[in-house]
C-alpha positions as CSV (number, residue, x, y, z in Angstrom):
1,X,0.0,0.0,0.0
2,X,1.6,3.2,-1.2
3,X,0.0,6.7,-1.4
4,X,-0.1,9.2,-4.3
5,X,-1.4,12.7,-4.6
6,X,-0.8,15.9,-6.5
7,X,-2.3,18.6,-8.7
8,X,-2.1,20.3,-12.1
9,X,-3.0,23.9,-12.6
10,X,-3.6,25.1,-16.1
11,X,-4.4,28.7,-15.1
12,X,-0.9,29.9,-15.9
13,X,-0.5,31.6,-12.5
14,X,2.4,30.6,-10.3
15,X,1.2,29.3,-7.0
16,X,3.5,30.3,-4.1
17,X,1.6,27.9,-1.8
18,X,2.4,24.9,-4.0
19,X,5.2,23.5,-1.8
20,X,3.2,23.8,1.4
21,X,0.2,22.1,-0.2
22,X,2.4,19.2,-1.3
23,X,3.7,18.9,2.2
24,X,0.3,18.7,3.7
25,X,-0.8,16.1,1.2
26,X,2.4,14.1,2.0
27,X,1.6,14.1,5.7
28,X,-2.0,13.1,5.1
29,X,-0.8,10.0,3.3
30,X,2.1,9.2,5.7
31,X,0.3,6.1,7.0
32,X,0.2,4.6,3.5
33,X,3.9,4.6,3.0
34,X,6.5,4.2,5.8
35,X,9.5,3.3,3.6
36,X,10.0,6.6,1.8
37,X,8.6,9.8,0.5
38,X,9.1,12.2,-2.4
39,X,7.6,15.5,-3.6
40,X,8.1,17.1,-7.0
41,X,6.9,20.6,-8.0
42,X,7.1,21.7,-11.7
43,X,6.4,25.4,-11.6
44,X,7.3,28.1,-14.1
45,X,10.7,27.3,-15.6
46,X,12.0,25.1,-12.8
47,X,11.5,21.7,-11.2
48,X,12.0,21.2,-7.4
49,X,12.5,17.6,-6.5
50,X,12.4,17.0,-2.7
51,X,13.2,13.7,-0.9
52,X,15.0,12.5,2.3
53,X,18.2,12.8,0.2
54,X,17.7,16.5,-0.2
55,X,16.4,18.9,-2.9
56,X,17.3,19.0,-6.6
57,X,16.5,22.0,-8.7
58,X,16.2,21.3,-12.5
59,X,15.2,23.2,-15.6
60,X,12.0,22.3,-17.3
61,X,11.7,21.5,-21.0
62,X,11.0,24.6,-23.1
63,X,11.0,26.6,-19.9
64,X,8.3,29.3,-19.7
65,X,6.5,30.9,-16.9
66,X,3.1,30.2,-18.5
67,X,3.5,26.5,-18.4
68,X,1.1,24.5,-16.2
69,X,2.1,24.0,-12.6
70,X,2.3,20.4,-11.5
71,X,2.8,18.9,-8.1
72,X,3.4,15.2,-7.4
73,X,3.6,13.4,-4.0
74,X,4.5,9.8,-3.2
75,X,4.5,7.8,0.0
76,X,6.3,4.4,-0.5
77,X,5.7,1.0,0.8
78,X,8.6,-1.0,-0.8
79,X,7.5,-4.4,-2.3
80,X,9.3,-5.3,-5.5
81,X,12.4,-3.1,-5.6
82,X,13.6,-2.3,-2.1
83,X,16.4,-0.1,-3.3
84,X,16.5,3.6,-3.9
85,X,15.9,2.8,-7.6
86,X,12.2,2.6,-6.9
87,X,12.0,6.1,-5.4
88,X,9.1,8.3,-6.6
89,X,8.1,10.7,-8.1
90,X,10.0,9.0,-10.9
91,X,11.1,10.7,-14.2
92,X,12.5,9.6,-17.5
93,X,16.1,10.5,-18.1
94,X,15.2,13.7,-20.0
95,X,12.5,14.7,-17.5
96,X,9.8,14.7,-20.1
97,X,7.7,12.3,-18.2
98,X,7.0,12.1,-14.5
99,X,5.0,9.5,-12.5
100,X,3.6,8.6,-9.1
101,X,2.3,5.1,-8.9
102,X,0.6,2.8,-6.3
103,X,0.2,-0.9,-7.0
104,X,1.8,-4.0,-8.6
105,X,2.1,-5.1,-12.2
106,X,2.0,-8.8,-12.3
107,X,3.4,-9.0,-15.8
108,X,6.1,-6.3,-15.4
109,X,8.9,-8.7,-16.2
110,X,7.4,-9.6,-19.6
111,X,6.8,-5.9,-20.2
112,X,10.3,-5.1,-19.2
113,X,11.8,-7.7,-21.6
114,X,9.7,-6.3,-24.4
115,X,11.0,-2.8,-23.8
116,X,14.6,-3.9,-23.5
117,X,14.3,-5.9,-26.8
118,X,13.3,-2.7,-28.6
119,X,16.3,-0.7,-27.2
120,X,14.6,1.0,-24.2
121,X,17.0,1.1,-21.3
122,X,15.7,0.0,-17.9
123,X,18.0,0.9,-15.0
124,X,16.2,-0.6,-12.0
125,X,14.3,-3.6,-10.9
126,X,11.1,-1.5,-10.2
127,X,7.8,-2.1,-12.0
128,X,7.4,1.7,-11.7
129,X,10.2,2.3,-14.2
130,X,8.7,-0.3,-16.5
131,X,5.3,1.4,-16.4
132,X,6.8,4.9,-16.9
133,X,8.9,3.7,-19.9
134,X,5.9,1.9,-21.4
135,X,3.8,5.1,-21.3
136,X,6.7,7.3,-22.5
137,X,7.1,5.0,-25.6
138,X,3.6,3.7,-26.2
139,X,1.4,6.4,-24.8
140,X,-2.1,5.3,-23.9
141,X,-1.7,2.2,-26.0
142,X,0.2,0.8,-23.1
143,X,-2.9,0.6,-20.9
144,X,-4.5,-2.6,-22.3
145,X,-1.2,-4.4,-21.7
146,X,-1.2,-3.8,-17.9
147,X,-2.1,-6.8,-15.7
148,X,-2.3,-6.0,-12.0
149,X,-3.7,-3.6,-9.5
150,X,-2.7,0.0,-9.8
151,X,-3.5,3.7,-9.6
152,X,-1.1,6.2,-11.1
153,X,-0.7,9.7,-12.3
154,X,1.5,10.4,-15.3
155,X,2.5,13.9,-16.3
156,X,3.5,14.2,-20.0
157,X,5.6,17.4,-20.0
158,X,5.8,17.7,-23.8
159,X,2.0,17.4,-24.3
160,X,1.2,19.2,-21.0
161,X,-1.1,16.4,-20.1
162,X,-2.0,14.7,-16.9
163,X,-3.2,11.1,-17.1
164,X,-4.9,9.5,-14.1
165,X,-5.6,5.7,-14.3
166,X,-6.5,2.9,-12.1
167,X,-7.1,-0.8,-12.5
168,X,-10.3,-2.0,-13.9
169,X,-11.9,-3.0,-10.6
170,X,-10.7,0.0,-8.6
171,X,-8.6,-2.1,-6.2
172,X,-6.2,0.8,-5.7
173,X,-8.1,3.9,-4.7
174,X,-7.9,7.2,-6.7
175,X,-10.1,10.2,-6.2
176,X,-10.0,13.6,-8.0
177,X,-11.6,17.0,-7.9
178,X,-11.6,20.3,-9.8
179,X,-10.8,22.6,-6.9
180,X,-11.1,25.8,-8.9
181,X,-11.3,26.5,-12.7
182,X,-8.2,25.1,-14.3
183,X,-6.9,23.3,-11.2
184,X,-7.3,19.6,-10.7
185,X,-6.2,17.6,-7.7
186,X,-6.0,13.9,-7.1
187,X,-5.0,11.5,-4.3
188,X,-5.3,8.0,-2.9
189,X,-7.4,9.3,-0.1
190,X,-10.0,12.2,0.0
191,X,-8.3,13.4,3.2
192,X,-5.2,14.4,1.2
193,X,-7.4,16.6,-1.0
194,X,-8.8,18.3,2.1
195,X,-5.3,18.7,3.6
196,X,-4.2,20.6,0.6
197,X,-7.2,22.9,0.9
198,X,-8.7,21.8,-2.4
199,X,-12.0,20.5,-1.0
200,X,-13.9,20.8,2.2
201,X,-15.1,17.2,2.4
202,X,-18.7,17.8,3.0
203,X,-20.8,14.7,2.5
204,X,-23.7,14.5,0.1
205,X,-27.0,14.0,2.1
206,X,-28.3,11.5,-0.5
207,X,-25.0,9.6,-0.2
208,X,-25.3,9.4,3.6
209,X,-28.8,8.0,3.3
210,X,-27.6,5.5,0.8
211,X,-24.8,4.3,3.0
212,X,-27.1,4.0,6.0
213,X,-29.8,2.1,4.0
214,X,-27.6,-0.2,1.8
215,X,-24.0,0.1,3.0
216,X,-22.8,1.8,-0.2
217,X,-23.4,4.8,-2.5
218,X,-25.0,4.5,-5.9
219,X,-22.7,3.7,-8.8
220,X,-23.4,7.2,-10.3
221,X,-22.8,9.1,-7.0
222,X,-20.0,10.4,-4.8
223,X,-20.0,10.4,-1.0
224,X,-18.1,13.7,-0.9
225,X,-19.3,16.9,-2.6
226,X,-17.0,17.9,-5.4
227,X,-14.8,14.7,-5.2
228,X,-15.0,12.6,-8.4
229,X,-16.5,15.4,-10.3
230,X,-19.6,15.3,-12.4
231,X,-19.8,15.2,-16.2
232,X,-19.9,19.0,-16.8
233,X,-16.2,19.2,-15.9
234,X,-15.1,15.6,-16.7
235,X,-15.5,15.2,-20.5
236,X,-14.1,11.8,-21.3
237,X,-13.8,8.4,-19.6
238,X,-11.7,5.7,-21.4
239,X,-12.2,2.0,-20.6
240,X,-9.7,-0.2,-22.4
241,X,-11.5,-3.5,-22.1
242,X,-14.7,-5.0,-20.9
243,X,-14.2,-5.6,-17.1
244,X,-14.9,-9.3,-16.8
245,X,-13.9,-10.7,-13.4
246,X,-11.0,-13.1,-13.4
247,X,-12.2,-16.7,-13.1
248,X,-9.1,-17.3,-10.9
249,X,-10.7,-15.1,-8.1
250,X,-11.8,-17.6,-5.4
251,X,-15.2,-15.9,-4.9
252,X,-15.8,-15.7,-8.7
253,X,-14.8,-19.3,-9.2
254,X,-17.1,-20.4,-6.4
255,X,-20.1,-18.7,-7.9
256,X,-19.3,-20.0,-11.4
257,X,-19.0,-23.6,-10.0
258,X,-22.3,-23.2,-8.2
259,X,-24.1,-22.1,-11.4
260,X,-22.4,-24.9,-13.4
261,X,-23.5,-27.5,-10.9
262,X,-27.1,-26.7,-11.3
263,X,-26.8,-26.7,-15.1
264,X,-26.9,-23.0,-15.6
265,X,-24.8,-20.7,-17.9
266,X,-22.3,-18.9,-15.6
267,X,-21.2,-16.5,-18.3
268,X,-24.7,-15.3,-19.2
269,X,-26.1,-15.4,-15.6
270,X,-23.2,-14.1,-13.6
271,X,-20.1,-12.9,-15.5
272,X,-21.9,-10.6,-18.0
273,X,-24.2,-8.9,-15.3
274,X,-21.2,-8.4,-13.0
275,X,-19.1,-6.9,-15.8
276,X,-22.0,-4.7,-16.8
277,X,-22.3,-3.3,-13.3
278,X,-18.6,-2.6,-13.2
279,X,-18.8,-0.8,-16.6
280,X,-21.7,1.3,-15.4
281,X,-19.6,2.4,-12.4
282,X,-17.1,3.8,-14.9
283,X,-19.8,5.5,-16.8
284,X,-21.1,6.9,-13.5
285,X,-18.0,9.0,-13.1
286,X,-18.9,10.8,-16.4
287,X,-22.7,11.0,-16.3
288,X,-24.5,11.8,-13.0
289,X,-27.4,14.0,-14.1
290,X,-29.6,14.3,-17.2
291,X,-27.7,17.5,-18.2
292,X,-24.2,15.9,-18.1
293,X,-22.4,15.4,-21.4
294,X,-19.2,13.7,-22.4
295,X,-17.7,10.8,-24.3
296,X,-17.3,7.2,-23.0
297,X,-14.6,5.5,-25.0
298,X,-14.6,1.7,-24.8
299,X,-11.7,0.3,-26.7
300,X,-12.6,-3.4,-26.5
301,X,-13.6,-4.8,-30.0
302,X,-15.8,-7.5,-28.3
303,X,-18.3,-4.8,-27.7
304,X,-19.3,-4.8,-31.3
305,X,-18.0,-8.1,-32.6
306,X,-19.5,-10.5,-30.0
307,X,-23.2,-11.1,-29.6
308,X,-23.1,-10.4,-25.9
309,X,-21.8,-6.9,-26.6
310,X,-25.4,-5.8,-27.3
311,X,-26.2,-6.5,-23.6
312,X,-23.6,-4.0,-22.5
313,X,-24.8,-1.4,-25.0
314,X,-28.5,-1.8,-23.9
315,X,-27.5,-1.1,-20.3
316,X,-26.3,2.4,-21.1
317,X,-28.5,5.5,-21.0
318,X,-29.8,6.6,-24.5
319,X,-26.9,8.2,-26.4
320,X,-25.5,8.3,-29.9
321,X,-23.0,5.5,-30.6
322,X,-20.2,5.9,-33.1
323,X,-16.8,4.7,-34.1
324,X,-16.2,7.8,-36.3
325,X,-13.4,9.8,-34.6
326,X,-14.4,12.9,-36.7
327,X,-17.8,12.9,-35.0
328,X,-16.2,12.7,-31.6
329,X,-13.9,15.6,-32.4
330,X,-16.9,17.6,-33.5
331,X,-18.7,16.8,-30.3
332,X,-15.8,18.2,-28.2
333,X,-15.8,21.4,-30.4
334,X,-19.5,22.1,-29.7
């Protein structure tokens, strides 16, 4: 269990309180990572990289005072690479990509071998470096290749883009909020957002009632006001593959076996409904009211090529469906 947090501010204004905000986020996540910590602030033309080893000051690519300000925080629980090579925030050698990551990639050795075979240098035994190198070389096409549980934030300095991603079942927590126009914050824990002063953590009355009545919030709701923002500010959710539960999971296997023993069809009766519910949870981050608008991009070809794909499509709210990128581009321009 590690902890990640940070922010990106596209307003173009330098934030003198950025270092202090990162420090408060760091302290709020301290219980998640006793083995190390790191903070990186990209602001204006400089990069300040803080760790127990001291502070490094670097120069940003194409330095300019109007560039987005970016803050990254990591609390480390060492699992795979116990050395300093796994320290985060981690950057590529040219400082064009930065990452904070919580999780474990089960197939990182195979991914590492593939990168090395194409000439990408890997210096450490950390799965974090493998993930960072994969994103730096393959961009978002790397996501379908990941097998494991993870939540990460990747800052692409050249494209001035922050990518937040988590595993398909949300094993590793990741919350986010637009704290003010142009400023987005994220963390493993809502308490870190509050510690930075980005949200006040006031609960939604309807969410409280749902928790008391059913023990959980609705799939299209958030317990905290302003955390996991609604569709008027979040414009796109990308799901790389249909979220079928692994048959190797003991609980899933037990339910499949029980259905098979009574002569049922476990795929139709259990696996598809469960995957549909998980998919709707992803959609719920984008669409929460009738006035929300955005694009849900599902990259799994089975959605249209397999007969059961229609069951997923019928579960969605009424909306145009297209594979024409030009139409999607026009939608965003409206």
